[in-house]
C-alpha positions as CSV (number, residue, x, y, z in Angstrom):
1,L,46.3,58.4,-5.7
2,L,49.8,57.1,-5.6
3,D,50.9,55.7,-2.2
4,R,47.7,57.2,-0.6
5,G,49.0,60.7,-1.3
6,G,46.7,63.5,-0.1
7,L,44.6,61.2,2.1
8,S,44.4,61.5,5.8
9,I,45.5,58.5,7.9
10,G,42.7,56.0,8.1
11,E,41.0,56.9,4.9
12,T,40.6,54.3,2.2
13,A,42.1,55.1,-1.2
14,D,39.6,53.2,-3.3
15,S,35.8,53.0,-3.0
16,L,32.8,52.3,-5.2
17,E,29.2,53.4,-4.7
18,F,26.1,52.4,-6.7
19,E,22.4,53.0,-6.6
20,G,19.6,52.0,-8.9
21,G,16.0,50.9,-9.2
22,V,13.2,49.5,-11.3
23,F,9.5,50.4,-11.2
24,Y,6.7,48.8,-13.2
25,R,3.0,49.0,-12.7
26,G,3.1,49.7,-9.0
27,T,5.9,47.3,-8.1
28,G,9.4,48.5,-7.5
29,L,12.9,47.6,-6.4
30,R,15.5,50.1,-5.1
31,F,19.0,49.2,-4.2
32,Q,22.1,50.9,-3.1
33,G,25.5,49.9,-1.8
34,G,29.2,50.2,-2.1
35,W,32.6,48.8,-1.5
36,T,35.6,50.3,0.4
37,D,39.1,49.0,0.1
38,A,41.2,47.7,2.9
39,Y,43.7,50.0,4.6
40,S,46.0,50.1,7.6
41,V,46.6,52.7,10.3
42,P,49.8,53.1,12.3
43,I,49.2,53.1,16.1
44,A,51.0,55.1,18.8
45,S,52.4,52.0,20.6
46,G,54.1,50.9,17.4
47,G,52.8,48.6,14.7
48,S,49.6,49.1,12.8
49,L,45.9,48.1,12.6
50,A,44.7,46.4,9.4
51,F,41.2,47.2,8.3
52,S,39.6,44.8,5.8
53,D,37.6,45.8,2.7
54,R,33.8,45.8,2.9
55,W,30.8,45.4,0.6
56,T,27.4,46.7,1.6
57,I,24.1,46.3,-0.2
58,N,20.8,47.6,0.9
59,A,17.5,46.7,-1.0
60,R,13.9,47.8,-0.8
61,V,11.0,46.1,-2.6
62,F,7.5,47.7,-2.6
63,I,4.0,47.4,-4.0
64,N,1.7,50.4,-4.4
65,F,-1.8,49.1,-4.2
66,D,-3.3,52.1,-6.1
67,S,-1.8,50.6,-9.3
68,R,-3.6,47.4,-8.6
69,Q,-7.3,48.4,-9.2
70,T,-8.8,44.9,-9.0
71,L,-7.1,44.3,-5.7
72,V,-8.2,47.7,-4.3
73,E,-11.8,46.9,-5.4
74,Q,-11.7,43.6,-3.5
75,A,-10.1,45.2,-0.4
76,P,-10.9,49.0,-0.2
77,L,-8.7,49.3,2.9
78,L,-5.7,49.0,0.6
79,R,-6.5,52.2,-1.3
80,G,-3.6,54.6,-0.8
81,G,-1.5,51.9,0.7
82,R,2.0,50.6,0.1
83,L,3.6,47.4,1.3
84,F,7.3,47.3,1.5
85,M,10.2,45.1,2.7
86,S,13.7,46.5,3.1
87,V,17.0,44.8,4.0
88,D,19.9,46.8,5.2
89,N,23.4,45.3,5.0
90,L,22.1,42.4,2.9
91,T,25.5,40.7,2.9
92,D,25.8,41.1,6.7
93,S,29.3,42.5,6.2
94,Y,31.5,44.4,8.6
95,V,35.1,45.6,8.7
96,E,37.4,43.1,10.3
97,V,40.3,44.8,12.2
98,S,43.4,43.1,13.4
99,D,46.8,44.1,14.8
100,E,50.1,42.7,13.8
101,T,49.6,39.5,15.9
102,G,46.3,38.8,14.1
103,A,44.2,39.6,17.3
104,T,41.2,42.0,17.1
105,P,41.3,44.8,19.7
106,T,38.3,44.9,22.0
107,A,37.1,48.3,20.6
108,Y,36.9,46.8,17.1
109,Q,35.0,43.6,17.9
110,R,32.1,42.9,15.6
111,G,29.4,43.7,18.2
112,Y,30.8,47.2,18.8
113,Q,31.3,48.1,15.1
114,N,28.1,46.7,13.7
115,P,25.7,45.8,16.5
116,L,22.7,45.4,14.3
117,G,24.2,43.3,11.5
118,R,21.6,42.6,8.8
119,V,18.3,44.4,9.4
120,V,15.0,43.3,7.7
121,Q,11.9,45.5,7.9
122,I,8.4,44.8,6.7
123,G,5.9,47.7,6.7
124,F,2.7,49.0,5.5
125,Q,2.1,52.7,4.7
126,K,-1.3,54.3,4.1
127,Q,-2.3,57.7,2.9
128,F,-5.6,59.0,4.2
């Protein structure tokens, strides 16, 4: 797209998305993420707001215990179970917004845009 032609105001011209995974003998890794380019948006009072680029990466690691027969024999409660850990926004990134003076408007402060930041979850799922 030349000179952002065909895009609505406030939409990035360049972006990249990826997703993948690996699974072997009951253990797996899944990941997905992306990148969006920086852009600026004109504002009604004159000037513009500059939005930074952003990388995001989300990952999930898991173990299916049914694929680990010796472990299930030692602890039958694990049969049909899966232990996982997921991390959303692994890079703890957010879009930085600034006006022409370099100040960040209140509505675009980090706590309003990305209140959770990096989120780590650990869980156990069981089929009965």
